[in-house]
C-alpha positions in Angstrom: 23.3 17.2 -8.0 19.8 18.3 -8.4 19.3 16.3 -11.4 20.3 13.2 -9.4 17.6 13.7 -6.7 15.0 11.1 -6.8 11.7 10.6 -4.8 12.2 8.0 -2.2 9.9 6.4 0.4 10.7 4.9 3.7 8.6 3.2 6.4 8.4 4.3 10.0 6.7 2.9 13.0 5.7 3.6 16.7 4.2 1.6 19.5 2.6 4.5 21.3 0.8 7.7 20.3 3.1 9.6 22.8 6.4 8.6 21.0 7.9 9.7 17.7 7.9 7.4 14.6 11.2 5.7 14.1 12.5 4.8 10.6 12.8 1.3 9.2 16.1 1.1 7.3 15.7 0.8 3.6 17.7 -2.0 1.8 20.8 -0.8 -0.1 19.1 -1.9 -3.4 15.6 -0.3 -3.0 13.2 1.9 -1.1 10.2 0.7 0.8 6.6 1.9 0.8 3.0 0.6 1.2 3.4 -1.0 4.7 1.1 -3.6 5.8 1.2 -5.6 9.1 0.2 -9.1 9.8 0.5 -11.7 12.6 1.1 -15.2 11.2 1.8 -18.3 13.3 2.7 -16.1 16.4 5.2 -13.8 14.4 4.6 -10.2 13.4 5.6 -9.3 9.9 5.8 -6.1 7.9 5.1 -6.4 4.2 5.8 -3.6 1.7 6.6 -2.6 -1.8 10.4 -2.7 -2.5 11.1 -0.3 -5.4 14.2 -1.8 -7.0 16.7 0.8 -8.3 18.1 -1.6 -11.0 15.0 -3.3 -12.5 12.9 -2.5 -15.4 9.7 -3.5 -13.5 10.9 -1.9 -10.3 8.4 -3.1 -7.7 8.6 -6.4 -5.9 7.1 -7.4 -2.5 9.4 -7.6 0.6 8.9 -8.5 4.2 10.8 -8.2 7.6 10.0 -9.5 11.0 9.3 -7.6 14.2 11.1 -8.8 17.2 12.2 -7.0 20.4 10.7 -3.7 19.4 12.6 -3.5 16.1 12.2 -4.6 12.5 14.9 -6.9 10.9 16.4 -6.8 7.5 14.2 -6.8 4.3 13.8 -10.0 2.2 12.0 -10.5 -1.1 8.9 -12.7 -0.8 7.2 -12.1 -4.1 8.8 -11.3 -7.5 6.9 -11.4 -10.8 7.3 -10.2 -14.3 5.3 -7.0 -13.7 5.3 -4.2 -11.0 4.0 -5.1 -7.6 3.0 -2.9 -4.7 0.3 -2.4 -1.9 0.7 -5.9 -0.5 -2.6 -6.3 1.4 -1.8 -9.3 3.6 -4.2 -11.1 5.9 -4.9 -14.5 7.6 -8.0 -16.5 6.7 -8.6 -20.0 8.1 -5.0 -20.2 9.2 -3.6 -19.4 5.8 -1.6 -16.3 4.9 -3.1 -14.6 1.8 -2.1 -11.5 -0.1 -3.7 -9.2 -2.7 -1.0 -7.1 -4.2 -1.5 -4.3 -6.6 -0.5 -5.7 -10.1 -2.0 -3.2 -12.5 0.6 -3.8 -15.2 -1.0 -7.4 -15.5 -4.4 -5.7 -15.6 -5.9 -8.0 -12.9 -6.5 -8.2 -9.2 -5.6 -11.5 -7.8 -5.4 -13.3 -4.4 -2.3 -15.3 -3.5 -1.8 -18.0 -1.0 1.5 -18.6 0.8 2.5 -22.2 -0.1 5.9 -22.3 1.7 7.5 -19.5 3.7 9.0 -17.2 2.8 8.7 -16.9 -1.0 6.4 -19.5 -2.5 3.0 -18.2 -3.5 0.3 -19.4 -5.8 -2.7 -17.4 -7.1 -5.9 -18.9 -5.9 -8.4 -16.3 -7.1 -8.7 -13.6 -9.8 -11.2 -11.0 -8.6 -10.9 -8.8 -11.7 -9.4 -9.2 -15.2 -8.6 -6.6 -18.0 -8.7 -3.7 -15.5 -6.2 -1.3 -14.0 -7.4 -1.3 -10.4 -4.9 -0.2 -7.8 -4.8 -0.3 -3.9 -7.5 -2.9 -3.5 -8.7 -2.9 0.2 -11.2 -5.3 1.9 -13.7 -5.0 4.6 -15.6 -7.9 6.2 -18.8 -7.1 8.1 -20.6 -10.1 9.5 -21.3 -12.3 6.5 -20.7 -9.5 3.9 -17.4 -8.9 2.1 -16.9 -5.5 0.7 -14.2 -4.5 -1.8 -12.7 -0.9 -2.2 -10.6 -0.2 -5.1 -9.2 2.6 -7.2 -9.6 3.1 -10.9 -7.0 5.7 -11.8 -7.4 8.1 -14.7 -4.5 8.8 -17.2 -2.7 11.0 -14.7 -2.6 8.5 -11.9 -3.6 10.8 -9.1 -7.1 11.4 -10.5 -9.6 8.6 -10.8 -12.7 6.9 -9.1 -12.9 5.0 -5.8 -15.2 2.0 -6.5 -17.2 -0.1 -4.0 -18.4 -3.7 -4.7 -19.6 -6.6 -2.7 -18.9 -10.3 -3.0 -22.0 -12.4 -4.0 -22.7 -15.9 -2.5 -21.5 -17.4 -5.8 -18.1 -15.7 -5.6 -18.8 -13.1 -8.2 -19.0 -9.4 -7.2 -21.7 -6.7 -7.6 -21.3 -4.0 -10.2 -18.9 -1.2 -9.0 -20.4 1.8 -7.5 -18.5 5.2 -7.7 -18.0 6.6 -4.2 -15.9 9.6 -5.0 -13.6 11.3 -7.6 -12.1 13.6 -5.1 -8.3 13.5 -5.6 -7.8 14.6 -2.0 -9.7 11.7 -0.5 -10.3 8.9 -3.0 -7.3 6.6 -3.3 -7.0 4.0 -0.5 -4.1 4.3 1.9 -4.4 1.3 4.1 -6.8 -1.1 5.7 -10.3 0.0 7.0 -9.9 0.7 10.7 -12.4 -0.6 13.3 -12.5 1.2 16.5 -15.3 1.2 19.2 -17.9 -0.1 16.7 -17.1 2.6 14.2 -15.3 2.1 10.8 -12.8 4.5 9.3 -11.5 4.5 5.8 -7.9 5.6 5.3 -7.1 7.3 2.0 -4.4 9.4 0.3 -4.4 13.0 -0.1 -3.2 13.5 -3.6 -4.9 17.0 -4.0 -1.6 19.1 -4.1 0.8 16.3 -5.0 1.1 12.5 -5.0 1.0 11.1 -1.4 1.0 14.5 0.2 -0.9 13.3 3.3 -3.5 11.0 4.8 -7.3 11.4 5.2 -9.4 9.5 7.7 -13.1 9.2 6.9 -15.7 7.7 9.2 -18.1 5.3 7.2 -21.6 6.2 8.0 -23.4 3.7 5.9 -22.4 0.8 3.6 -25.8 0.0 2.2 -28.2 0.8 0.6 -26.1 3.9 -0.1 -22.5 4.5 0.8 -21.9 7.5 3.0 -18.8 8.8 4.8 -17.5 12.0 6.3 -13.9 13.2 6.8 -12.9 13.3 10.5 -9.1 14.0 10.1 -6.4 15.1 7.7 -2.7 14.3 8.6 0.3 15.9 6.8 3.9 15.3 7.6 4.0 18.5 9.8 1.5 16.8 12.1 3.7 13.9 13.0 6.9 13.5 15.0 9.4 11.5 13.1 13.0 10.6 14.1 14.7 11.7 10.9 16.9 14.5 9.6 15.3 14.1 6.1 12.8 16.7 4.9 9.6 14.6 4.9 7.2 15.8 2.2 4.5 13.2 2.1 2.9 10.2 3.7 0.4 7.9 1.9 -0.1 4.7 3.8 -1.2 3.9 7.4 -1.7 0.5 9.0 -1.7 -0.8 12.6 -1.8 -4.0 14.5 -2.7 -3.5 18.1 -0.5 -0.6 19.3 2.0 -1.1 16.5 1.5 1.7 13.8 3.3 2.0 10.5 3.4 4.7 7.9 5.5 5.5 4.8 7.2 8.9 4.3 8.3 10.6 1.2 11.5 12.6 0.6 14.0 13.5 -2.1 17.6 12.6 -2.1 20.5 12.1 -4.5 20.9 8.5 -5.8 23.7 7.8 -8.2 22.6 4.2 -8.6 19.1 5.2 -9.6 20.5 7.7 -12.0 22.5 4.9 -13.7 19.4 2.5 -13.6 17.3 5.2 -15.3 19.8 5.5 -18.1 20.0 1.9 -18.6 16.3 1.6 -18.6 16.0 4.4 -21.2 18.6 2.6 -23.5 16.6 -0.7 -23.2 13.4 1.2 -24.2 14.9 3.0 -27.2 16.6 -0.2 -28.4 13.4 -2.1 -28.0 11.1 0.4 -29.8 
């Protein structure tokens, strides 16, 4: 059975620092990761990557609603011909926008919700012919900053880049902030608390998504500076699960509602069959 053990992710949430995280059920056909929260038209939604067991492209974007202290069933909201993840959703001028990771398409785009729940149209393309991932935004006054990660061949290694939008809609040349695998890759929205800014990142130093890092931003310009204030591993959190949690790599919050994703390994015969099918498709194609 060891050969049938696969890495899975699952989202957990809590509404108070004094209570444990509770797991959000995965759908039968996928696991969920990269949680983002948004309030839109009076309703709180959780958006996430749904990693499909029986698809060659694997990742689509799903959502569920938060009502009466619990999350409902997952539904698919965006499905393209390429892998999607890290659904950075936000509201601007009353419209729901999303910037999902789409590195297979080699671009970073902004989508606008046309009709709930699954009609989106791309309104902007921030970058073309690039493999940027986990793009995260920060608005400070009239300035809009863009954090994104340019992975190296291995995926865990790479560069954290910082850019700023110009008045004409273009962006400044990227500045490399760090190449530290234990703190570079974004892991959620920039947190604002008591006038201070905190950047959330993934700790991939020992393994992919091993933990979270919180760094206080000391300066955005003229030179970016930050310092690490906290590292969190699965052992630091109380989570209501019998699974052996081996990693966390996303954190977001909306008011007192907090969400994370947790990594574990478990047998999956469906995923085993899907992997064999994908391998046959690859061999027949090439």
